[in-house]
N, CA and C atoms as an extended XYZ file, in Angstrom:
459
Properties=species:S:1:pos:R:3:atomname:S:1:resname:S:1:resid:I:1 pbc="F F F"
N       -87.693      -45.059       68.149 N   MET     1
C       -87.590      -44.354       67.111 CA  MET     1
C       -88.292      -44.644       65.969 C   MET     1
N       -87.275      -46.127       65.755 N   TYR     2
C       -87.801      -46.823       64.681 CA  TYR     2
C       -89.552      -47.499       64.782 C   TYR     2
N       -89.649      -47.965       65.939 N   VAL     3
C       -90.719      -48.625       66.359 CA  VAL     3
C       -92.127      -47.764       66.157 C   VAL     3
N       -91.972      -46.522       66.519 N   THR     4
C       -92.840      -45.623       66.591 CA  THR     4
C       -92.849      -45.278       65.292 C   THR     4
N       -92.078      -45.006       64.181 N   GLN     5
C       -92.420      -44.470       63.088 CA  GLN     5
C       -93.163      -45.517       62.135 C   GLN     5
N       -92.976      -46.983       62.478 N   LEU     6
C       -93.427      -47.976       62.150 CA  LEU     6
C       -94.921      -48.076       62.508 C   LEU     6
N       -94.829      -47.775       63.649 N   ILE     7
C       -96.409      -48.039       64.010 CA  ILE     7
C       -97.342      -46.877       63.534 C   ILE     7
N       -96.844      -45.683       63.558 N   LEU     8
C       -97.215      -44.583       62.686 CA  LEU     8
C       -97.516      -44.396       61.194 C   LEU     8
N       -96.929      -45.199       60.817 N   SER     9
C       -96.589      -44.991       59.186 CA  SER     9
C       -97.691      -44.817       58.308 C   SER     9
N       -98.918      -45.179       58.992 N   ALA    10
C      -100.253      -44.918       58.067 CA  ALA    10
C      -100.575      -43.695       58.051 C   ALA    10
N       -99.996      -42.895       58.826 N   LEU    11
C      -100.436      -41.363       58.993 CA  LEU    11
C       -99.378      -40.505       58.447 C   LEU    11
N       -99.551      -39.793       57.359 N   PRO    12
C       -98.360      -38.847       57.188 CA  PRO    12
C       -97.809      -37.716       57.762 C   PRO    12
N       -96.765      -37.824       57.950 N   ASN    13
C       -95.846      -37.110       58.731 CA  ASN    13
C       -96.577      -36.869       60.134 C   ASN    13
N       -96.855      -38.131       60.578 N   ILE    14
C       -97.127      -37.700       62.455 CA  ILE    14
C       -96.136      -39.213       62.687 C   ILE    14
N       -95.522      -38.847       63.841 N   HIS    15
C       -94.509      -39.632       64.375 CA  HIS    15
C       -94.184      -39.399       65.481 C   HIS    15
N       -93.318      -39.694       66.667 N   LEU    16
C       -92.628      -39.277       67.699 CA  LEU    16
C       -91.436      -39.253       67.631 C   LEU    16
N       -90.679      -39.446       66.276 N   THR    17
C       -88.864      -39.206       66.249 CA  THR    17
C       -88.438      -38.002       66.898 C   THR    17
N       -89.427      -36.792       65.990 N   GLY    18
C       -88.723      -35.848       66.768 CA  GLY    18
C       -88.946      -35.410       68.413 C   GLY    18
N       -89.934      -36.147       68.810 N   VAL    19
C       -90.029      -36.346       70.550 CA  VAL    19
C       -88.999      -37.129       71.096 C   VAL    19
N       -88.920      -37.993       70.552 N   LEU    20
C       -88.016      -38.896       71.032 CA  LEU    20
C       -86.467      -38.103       71.343 C   LEU    20
N       -85.929      -37.713       69.968 N   ILE    21
C       -85.241      -36.817       69.463 CA  ILE    21
C       -84.687      -35.953       70.603 C   ILE    21
N       -85.620      -34.955       70.687 N   VAL    22
C       -85.406      -33.850       71.762 CA  VAL    22
C       -85.157      -34.400       73.216 C   VAL    22
N       -86.296      -34.914       73.556 N   ALA    23
C       -85.908      -35.924       75.003 CA  ALA    23
C       -84.565      -36.093       75.156 C   ALA    23
N       -84.338      -36.984       74.059 N   ALA    24
C       -82.919      -37.773       74.410 CA  ALA    24
C       -81.746      -36.647       74.300 C   ALA    24
N       -81.984      -35.572       73.605 N   THR    25
C       -80.917      -34.769       73.586 CA  THR    25
C       -80.731      -33.983       74.801 C   THR    25
N       -82.078      -33.342       75.436 N   VAL    26
C       -81.862      -32.599       76.466 CA  VAL    26
C       -81.419      -33.357       77.457 C   VAL    26
N       -81.771      -34.531       77.565 N   VAL    27
C       -81.174      -35.692       78.669 CA  VAL    27
C       -79.423      -35.903       78.426 C   VAL    27
N       -78.990      -36.415       77.537 N   TYR    28
C       -78.087      -36.954       77.171 CA  TYR    28
C       -77.330      -36.442       76.379 C   TYR    28
N       -77.234      -35.123       75.803 N   ARG    29
C       -76.689      -33.993       75.041 CA  ARG    29
C       -75.618      -35.013       74.039 C   ARG    29
N       -74.912      -34.920       73.729 N   VAL    30
C       -73.703      -35.175       72.728 CA  VAL    30
C       -74.397      -36.809       72.642 C   VAL    30
N       -74.481      -37.705       73.541 N   LYS    31
C       -74.344      -39.284       73.295 CA  LYS    31
C       -75.832      -39.363       72.876 C   LYS    31
N       -77.020      -38.018       72.593 N   ALA    32
C       -78.421      -38.529       71.554 CA  ALA    32
C       -77.852      -38.765       70.433 C   ALA    32
N       -76.609      -38.640       70.168 N   LEU    33
C       -76.267      -38.699       68.552 CA  LEU    33
C       -76.288      -40.539       68.207 C   LEU    33
N       -76.186      -41.168       69.357 N   TYR    34
C       -76.158      -42.696       69.067 CA  TYR    34
C       -77.625      -43.211       68.712 C   TYR    34
N       -78.611      -42.957       69.410 N   PRO    35
C       -79.617      -43.351       68.930 CA  PRO    35
C       -80.175      -42.892       67.557 C   PRO    35
N       -79.626      -41.789       67.373 N   ILE    36
C       -80.263      -40.893       66.543 CA  ILE    36
C       -79.748      -41.818       64.936 C   ILE    36
N       -78.292      -41.943       65.128 N   TYR    37
C       -77.769      -42.716       63.945 CA  TYR    37
C       -78.244      -44.236       63.768 C   TYR    37
N       -78.669      -44.584       65.160 N   ILE    38
C       -79.077      -46.133       65.136 CA  ILE    38
C       -80.385      -46.041       63.926 C   ILE    38
N       -81.078      -44.862       64.729 N   TYR    39
C       -82.191      -45.040       63.686 CA  TYR    39
C       -82.513      -44.764       62.467 C   TYR    39
N       -81.265      -43.710       62.055 N   VAL    40
C       -80.800      -43.528       60.519 CA  VAL    40
C       -80.179      -44.918       59.520 C   VAL    40
N       -79.795      -45.636       60.316 N   PHE    41
C       -79.019      -46.895       59.732 CA  PHE    41
C       -80.425      -47.832       59.807 C   PHE    41
N       -81.110      -47.960       60.631 N   MET    42
C       -82.375      -49.012       60.876 CA  MET    42
C       -83.074      -48.608       59.663 C   MET    42
N       -83.537      -46.831       59.418 N   MET    43
C       -84.041      -46.626       58.531 CA  MET    43
C       -83.945      -47.212       57.055 C   MET    43
N       -82.454      -46.677       56.776 N   GLY    44
C       -81.726      -47.658       55.361 CA  GLY    44
C       -81.880      -48.837       55.526 C   GLY    44
N       -81.683      -49.466       55.841 N   LEU    45
C       -81.435      -51.021       56.382 CA  LEU    45
C       -83.164      -51.598       56.067 C   LEU    45
N       -83.825      -51.277       56.756 N   PHE    46
C       -85.370      -52.120       56.735 CA  PHE    46
C       -86.190      -51.164       55.423 C   PHE    46
N       -85.682      -50.180       55.071 N   ASN    47
C       -86.702      -49.523       53.949 CA  ASN    47
C       -85.519      -49.141       52.792 C   ASN    47
N       -84.413      -49.607       52.448 N   GLY    48
C       -83.644      -49.057       51.636 CA  GLY    48
C       -82.719      -47.987       51.640 C   GLY    48
N       -81.654      -48.052       51.250 N   PHE    49
C       -80.538      -47.192       51.190 CA  PHE    49
C       -80.701      -46.648       49.854 C   PHE    49
N       -81.762      -45.941       49.636 N   ASN    50
C       -82.050      -44.748       48.612 CA  ASN    50
C       -81.746      -43.636       48.372 C   ASN    50
N       -82.343      -42.779       47.499 N   THR    51
C       -81.953      -41.280       47.488 CA  THR    51
C       -82.680      -40.769       48.494 C   THR    51
N       -83.861      -41.080       48.837 N   TRP    52
C       -84.666      -40.492       50.185 CA  TRP    52
C       -83.935      -40.710       51.481 C   TRP    52
N       -83.165      -41.489       51.628 N   TRP    53
C       -82.332      -41.840       52.974 CA  TRP    53
C       -81.347      -40.898       53.344 C   TRP    53
N       -80.935      -40.389       52.135 N   LEU    54
C       -79.605      -39.271       52.506 CA  LEU    54
C       -79.793      -38.337       53.180 C   LEU    54
N       -80.865      -37.582       52.964 N   PRO    55
C       -81.128      -36.252       53.632 CA  PRO    55
C       -81.252      -36.944       55.318 C   PRO    55
N       -81.526      -37.819       55.498 N   TYR    56
C       -81.506      -38.453       56.891 CA  TYR    56
C       -80.376      -38.120       57.514 C   TYR    56
N       -79.098      -38.153       56.875 N   LEU    57
C       -77.883      -38.315       57.482 CA  LEU    57
C       -77.678      -36.681       58.304 C   LEU    57
N       -78.655      -36.190       57.977 N   TYR    58
C       -78.261      -34.777       58.302 CA  TYR    58
C       -79.607      -34.304       58.964 C   TYR    58
N       -80.744      -34.897       58.516 N   ILE    59
C       -81.784      -33.870       58.819 CA  ILE    59
C       -82.185      -33.863       60.443 C   ILE    59
N       -81.873      -34.921       60.895 N   TRP    60
C       -82.639      -35.315       62.451 CA  TRP    60
C       -81.279      -34.760       63.185 C   TRP    60
N       -80.174      -34.478       62.962 N   THR    61
C       -78.707      -33.615       63.404 CA  THR    61
C       -79.069      -32.320       63.387 C   THR    61
N       -79.856      -31.575       62.725 N   VAL    62
C       -80.688      -30.267       62.797 CA  VAL    62
C       -81.164      -30.516       63.648 C   VAL    62
N       -82.260      -31.098       63.790 N   LEU    63
C       -83.415      -30.998       65.580 CA  LEU    63
C       -82.275      -31.290       66.223 C   LEU    63
N       -81.082      -32.278       66.472 N   TRP    64
C       -80.395      -32.560       67.749 CA  TRP    64
C       -79.924      -31.166       67.879 C   TRP    64
N       -79.165      -30.388       66.936 N   ALA    65
C       -78.471      -29.081       67.391 CA  ALA    65
C       -79.393      -28.142       67.554 C   ALA    65
N       -80.720      -28.508       67.374 N   PHE    66
C       -81.697      -27.160       67.804 CA  PHE    66
C       -82.140      -27.513       69.306 C   PHE    66
N       -82.074      -28.325       69.603 N   ALA    67
C       -82.330      -28.852       70.691 CA  ALA    67
C       -80.971      -29.098       71.791 C   ALA    67
N       -79.736      -29.270       71.544 N   MET    68
C       -78.888      -28.880       71.798 CA  MET    68
C       -78.813      -27.229       72.590 C   MET    68
N       -79.202      -26.188       72.164 N   LEU    69
C       -79.225      -25.434       72.305 CA  LEU    69
C       -80.096      -24.545       73.537 C   LEU    69
N       -80.912      -25.655       73.840 N   ILE    70
C       -81.880      -25.763       74.975 CA  ILE    70
C       -80.865      -25.688       76.264 C   ILE    70
N       -80.947      -24.860       77.088 N   PRO    71
C       -80.460      -24.898       78.335 CA  PRO    71
C       -80.853      -26.079       78.942 C   PRO    71
N       -79.947      -26.571       79.652 N   LYS    72
C       -80.502      -27.738       80.157 CA  LYS    72
C       -81.365      -27.614       81.552 C   LYS    72
N       -81.207      -26.511       82.292 N   ARG    73
C       -82.216      -25.944       83.307 CA  ARG    73
C       -82.622      -25.109       82.734 C   ARG    73
N       -83.729      -25.285       82.797 N   LEU    74
C       -85.137      -24.307       82.423 CA  LEU    74
C       -86.504      -24.689       83.443 C   LEU    74
N       -87.074      -23.623       83.736 N   PRO    75
C       -88.348      -23.202       84.687 CA  PRO    75
C       -89.370      -24.289       84.210 C   PRO    75
N       -89.786      -24.956       84.717 N   ASN    76
C       -90.828      -25.989       84.822 CA  ASN    76
C       -92.067      -25.323       83.805 C   ASN    76
N       -92.162      -24.267       84.592 N   LYS    77
C       -93.336      -23.772       83.553 CA  LYS    77
C       -92.863      -23.560       82.017 C   LYS    77
N       -91.865      -23.293       81.935 N   VAL    78
C       -91.281      -22.738       80.398 CA  VAL    78
C       -91.006      -24.048       79.678 C   VAL    78
N       -89.883      -25.148       80.115 N   ALA    79
C       -89.763      -25.932       79.473 CA  ALA    79
C       -90.667      -26.804       78.406 C   ALA    79
N       -91.483      -27.234       79.137 N   PRO    80
C       -92.697      -28.036       78.072 CA  PRO    80
C       -92.626      -27.345       76.688 C   PRO    80
N       -92.932      -25.757       76.807 N   ILE    81
C       -93.172      -24.963       75.936 CA  ILE    81
C       -92.117      -24.949       74.710 C   ILE    81
N       -90.689      -24.720       75.752 N   VAL    82
C       -89.927      -24.670       74.646 CA  VAL    82
C       -89.442      -26.341       73.872 C   VAL    82
N       -89.766      -27.195       74.482 N   TYR    83
C       -89.649      -28.517       73.770 CA  TYR    83
C       -90.374      -28.343       72.583 C   TYR    83
N       -91.740      -28.193       73.007 N   MET    84
C       -92.770      -28.505       71.535 CA  MET    84
C       -92.215      -27.502       71.084 C   MET    84
N       -91.966      -26.204       70.759 N   VAL    85
C       -91.861      -25.003       69.722 CA  VAL    85
C       -90.548      -25.841       69.239 C   VAL    85
N       -89.450      -26.230       69.719 N   VAL    86
C       -88.498      -26.628       68.967 CA  VAL    86
C       -88.666      -28.196       68.219 C   VAL    86
N       -89.231      -28.692       68.627 N   CYS    87
C       -89.819      -29.889       68.005 CA  CYS    87
C       -90.788      -29.793       66.828 C   CYS    87
N       -91.532      -28.944       67.029 N   SER    88
C       -92.685      -28.286       66.096 CA  SER    88
C       -91.698      -27.503       64.779 C   SER    88
N       -91.026      -26.824       65.179 N   LEU    89
C       -89.991      -25.898       64.215 CA  LEU    89
C       -89.584      -26.559       63.282 C   LEU    89
N       -88.956      -27.795       63.737 N   HIS    90
C       -88.353      -28.940       62.805 CA  HIS    90
C       -89.514      -29.652       62.152 C   HIS    90
N       -90.401      -29.929       62.490 N   GLY    91
C       -91.503      -30.369       61.421 CA  GLY    91
C       -91.876      -29.193       60.230 C   GLY    91
N       -92.188      -27.876       60.916 N   PHE    92
C       -92.370      -27.318       59.750 CA  PHE    92
C       -91.517      -26.529       58.827 C   PHE    92
N       -90.384      -27.171       58.931 N   LEU    93
C       -88.875      -26.753       58.154 CA  LEU    93
C       -88.527      -28.098       57.735 C   LEU    93
N       -89.118      -28.863       57.725 N   TYR    94
C       -88.618      -30.211       57.526 CA  TYR    94
C       -88.261      -30.237       55.911 C   TYR    94
N       -89.701      -29.748       54.991 N   GLY    95
C       -89.403      -29.653       53.522 CA  GLY    95
C       -88.144      -28.981       53.130 C   GLY    95
N       -88.010      -27.600       53.684 N   ILE    96
C       -86.769      -26.772       53.689 CA  ILE    96
C       -85.364      -27.078       53.596 C   ILE    96
N       -85.477      -28.177       55.037 N   LEU    97
C       -84.234      -28.825       55.068 CA  LEU    97
C       -83.813      -30.165       54.306 C   LEU    97
N       -85.050      -30.715       53.601 N   TYR    98
C       -84.772      -31.651       52.909 CA  TYR    98
C       -84.329      -31.191       51.424 C   TYR    98
N       -84.403      -30.096       51.134 N   ALA    99
C       -84.564      -29.538       49.863 CA  ALA    99
C       -83.217      -29.428       49.128 C   ALA    99
N       -82.164      -29.439       49.912 N   PRO   100
C       -80.608      -29.145       49.433 CA  PRO   100
C       -80.242      -30.640       48.500 C   PRO   100
N       -80.651      -31.390       49.429 N   SER   101
C       -80.567      -33.116       49.439 CA  SER   101
C       -81.073      -33.036       47.898 C   SER   101
N       -82.244      -32.900       48.057 N   GLN   102
C       -83.419      -33.272       47.030 CA  GLN   102
C       -82.958      -32.609       45.446 C   GLN   102
N       -82.665      -31.242       45.470 N   ALA   103
C       -82.187      -30.435       44.462 CA  ALA   103
C       -80.779      -31.076       43.956 C   ALA   103
N       -80.183      -31.638       44.639 N   LEU   104
C       -78.904      -32.147       44.010 CA  LEU   104
C       -78.921      -33.424       43.621 C   LEU   104
N       -79.516      -34.259       43.695 N   ILE   105
C       -79.895      -35.286       43.471 CA  ILE   105
C       -80.771      -35.422       42.270 C   ILE   105
N       -81.968      -34.642       42.376 N   MET   106
C       -82.671      -34.480       41.323 CA  MET   106
C       -82.230      -33.510       40.111 C   MET   106
N       -80.944      -32.842       40.303 N   GLY   107
C       -80.639      -31.966       39.651 CA  GLY   107
C       -81.744      -30.721       39.340 C   GLY   107
N       -82.050      -29.991       40.557 N   LEU   108
C       -83.056      -29.022       40.417 CA  LEU   108
C       -82.495      -27.696       40.575 C   LEU   108
N       -82.633      -26.316       39.740 N   ASP   109
C       -82.290      -25.611       39.723 CA  ASP   109
C       -83.180      -24.520       40.871 C   ASP   109
N       -82.953      -23.398       41.356 N   PHE   110
C       -83.445      -22.495       42.421 CA  PHE   110
C       -85.058      -22.663       42.315 C   PHE   110
N       -85.872      -22.603       40.927 N   GLU   111
C       -86.678      -22.275       40.869 CA  GLU   111
C       -87.608      -23.656       41.170 C   GLU   111
N       -87.076      -24.642       40.632 N   LYS   112
C       -87.536      -26.091       40.816 CA  LYS   112
C       -87.412      -26.256       42.577 C   LYS   112
N       -86.580      -26.094       42.890 N   THR   113
C       -86.457      -26.416       44.319 CA  THR   113
C       -87.523      -25.785       44.859 C   THR   113
N       -87.896      -24.698       44.683 N   ILE   114
C       -88.801      -23.989       45.404 CA  ILE   114
C       -90.132      -24.205       45.390 C   ILE   114
N       -90.303      -24.558       43.633 N   ALA   115
C       -91.709      -25.383       43.335 CA  ALA   115
C       -91.909      -26.257       44.048 C   ALA   115
N       -90.677      -27.414       44.694 N   TRP   116
C       -90.739      -28.747       45.274 CA  TRP   116
C       -91.155      -28.512       46.849 C   TRP   116
N       -90.678      -27.442       47.410 N   VAL   117
C       -90.771      -26.949       48.504 CA  VAL   117
C       -92.499      -26.683       48.489 C   VAL   117
N       -92.737      -25.786       48.134 N   ALA   118
C       -93.709      -25.580       47.872 CA  ALA   118
C       -94.753      -26.434       48.128 C   ALA   118
N       -94.550      -27.468       47.151 N   ALA   119
C       -95.535      -28.802       46.962 CA  ALA   119
C       -95.495      -29.544       48.153 C   ALA   119
N       -94.811      -29.540       48.685 N   GLY   120
C       -94.578      -30.010       50.271 CA  GLY   120
C       -95.297      -29.524       51.604 C   GLY   120
N       -95.460      -28.282       51.126 N   LEU   121
C       -96.353      -27.441       52.270 CA  LEU   121
C       -97.457      -28.031       53.536 C   LEU   121
N       -98.135      -28.523       52.683 N   PRO   122
C       -99.129      -29.007       53.133 CA  PRO   122
C       -98.966      -30.284       53.986 C   PRO   122
N       -97.716      -31.021       53.484 N   PHE   123
C       -97.225      -32.433       54.638 CA  PHE   123
C       -96.595      -31.504       55.564 C   PHE   123
N       -95.846      -30.255       55.446 N   ASP   124
C       -94.742      -29.817       56.362 CA  ASP   124
C       -95.531      -29.342       57.403 C   ASP   124
N       -96.807      -28.725       57.045 N   ILE   125
C       -97.683      -28.423       57.841 CA  ILE   125
C       -98.409      -29.401       58.719 C   ILE   125
N       -98.668      -30.244       58.370 N   ILE   126
C       -99.018      -31.650       59.295 CA  ILE   126
C       -98.280      -31.901       60.132 C   ILE   126
N       -97.164      -31.985       59.699 N   HIS   127
C       -95.824      -32.317       60.697 CA  HIS   127
C       -95.286      -31.694       61.659 C   HIS   127
N       -95.513      -29.927       61.162 N   GLY   128
C       -95.392      -28.920       62.391 CA  GLY   128
C       -96.371      -29.228       63.373 C   GLY   128
N       -97.762      -29.012       62.850 N   VAL   129
C       -98.621      -29.590       63.999 CA  VAL   129
C       -98.694      -30.428       64.556 C   VAL   129
N       -98.421      -31.829       64.102 N   SER   130
C       -98.397      -33.056       64.777 CA  SER   130
C       -97.367      -32.816       65.435 C   SER   130
N       -96.189      -32.401       65.439 N   ASN   131
C       -94.826      -32.337       66.078 CA  ASN   131
C       -94.880      -31.558       67.448 C   ASN   131
N       -95.977      -30.389       67.177 N   LEU   132
C       -96.396      -29.220       68.365 CA  LEU   132
C       -97.308      -30.406       69.254 C   LEU   132
N       -98.535      -30.770       68.755 N   LEU   133
C       -99.099      -31.978       69.532 CA  LEU   133
C       -98.521      -32.951       70.422 C   LEU   133
N       -97.830      -33.677       69.661 N   CYS   134
C       -96.804      -34.832       70.290 CA  CYS   134
C       -96.117      -34.254       71.031 C   CYS   134
N       -95.350      -32.881       70.944 N   GLY   135
C       -94.122      -32.345       71.696 CA  GLY   135
C       -94.856      -32.585       73.144 C   GLY   135
N       -96.311      -32.580       73.703 N   ILE   136
C       -96.564      -32.309       74.644 CA  ILE   136
C       -95.912      -33.602       75.973 C   ILE   136
N       -95.743      -34.644       75.122 N   LEU   137
C       -94.717      -35.684       75.432 CA  LEU   137
C       -93.347      -35.733       75.923 C   LEU   137
N       -92.875      -34.690       75.681 N   ILE   138
C       -91.306      -34.995       75.886 CA  ILE   138
C       -91.200      -34.547       77.368 C   ILE   138
N       -91.651      -33.384       77.564 N   TYR   139
C       -91.233      -32.901       79.129 CA  TYR   139
C       -91.182      -34.157       80.133 C   TYR   139
N       -92.522      -34.754       79.916 N   PRO   140
C       -92.554      -35.809       81.222 CA  PRO   140
C       -91.693      -37.508       80.654 C   PRO   140
N       -91.190      -37.087       79.304 N   LEU   141
C       -90.507      -37.992       78.881 CA  LEU   141
C       -88.847      -37.568       79.413 C   LEU   141
N       -88.638      -36.432       79.282 N   VAL   142
C       -87.333      -35.551       80.221 CA  VAL   142
C       -87.245      -36.182       81.740 C   VAL   142
N       -88.361      -36.048       82.347 N   LYS   143
C       -88.524      -36.372       83.454 CA  LYS   143
C       -87.983      -37.545       84.119 C   LYS   143
N       -88.984      -38.209       83.289 N   THR   144
C       -88.393      -39.785       83.450 CA  THR   144
C       -87.132      -39.944       83.320 C   THR   144
N       -86.890      -39.857       82.206 N   LEU   145
C       -84.788      -40.257       81.826 CA  LEU   145
C       -84.350      -39.490       82.494 C   LEU   145
N       -84.509      -38.413       83.354 N   ASN   146
C       -83.824      -38.076       84.485 CA  ASN   146
C       -83.622      -38.799       85.855 C   ASN   146
N       -84.823      -39.313       85.956 N   LYS   147
C       -84.902      -40.082       87.244 CA  LYS   147
C       -84.632      -41.324       87.304 C   LYS   147
N       -84.470      -41.925       85.695 N   CYS   148
C       -83.759      -43.094       85.461 CA  CYS   148
C       -82.176      -43.134       86.188 C   CYS   148
N       -81.908      -41.668       84.997 N   GLU   149
C       -80.388      -41.417       85.474 CA  GLU   149
C       -79.920      -41.240       86.736 C   GLU   149
N       -80.864      -40.606       87.661 N   GLU   150
C       -80.424      -40.680       88.757 CA  GLU   150
C       -80.793      -41.649       89.674 C   GLU   150
N       -81.608      -42.632       89.275 N   LEU   151
C       -81.212      -44.341       89.892 CA  LEU   151
C       -80.218      -44.812       89.488 C   LEU   151
N       -79.694      -44.841       88.776 N   ILE   152
C       -78.314      -45.212       87.970 CA  ILE   152
C       -77.170      -44.982       88.784 C   ILE   152
N       -77.141      -43.886       89.286 N   LYS   153
C       -76.067      -43.011       89.610 CA  LYS   153
C       -75.858      -43.122       91.248 C   LYS   153
């Protein structure tokens, strides 16, 4: 997750973090929290544990929780779409999910928080659309991880 974030850092809000979290959650369920929090820790370690980092403690867990709601067995025709939509929704909602932490840290009232969310909407749109497009990788990744799990057992 961290390496893909680093590689794609020149592109605003375009990364594979959501793709990897959804895929890991679909396959490993609760155990997917391990790589998520290793990623969160690495982000803080290499980029500085600052106020921007605090929402990372919960924002990726929200995506994990959404992905946990996806049934393990979905029809092959439906699964790719569901994975992409869940990943995309997280991108579209990113600013809203980030806002409570930002409001508390910056001491924003409700109106200022709404203004902060509105100012970030263009970035959330990019994030949601890119997560939708990158989300096409989730289904093949899930299939590959499942095959690897079968080989190990």
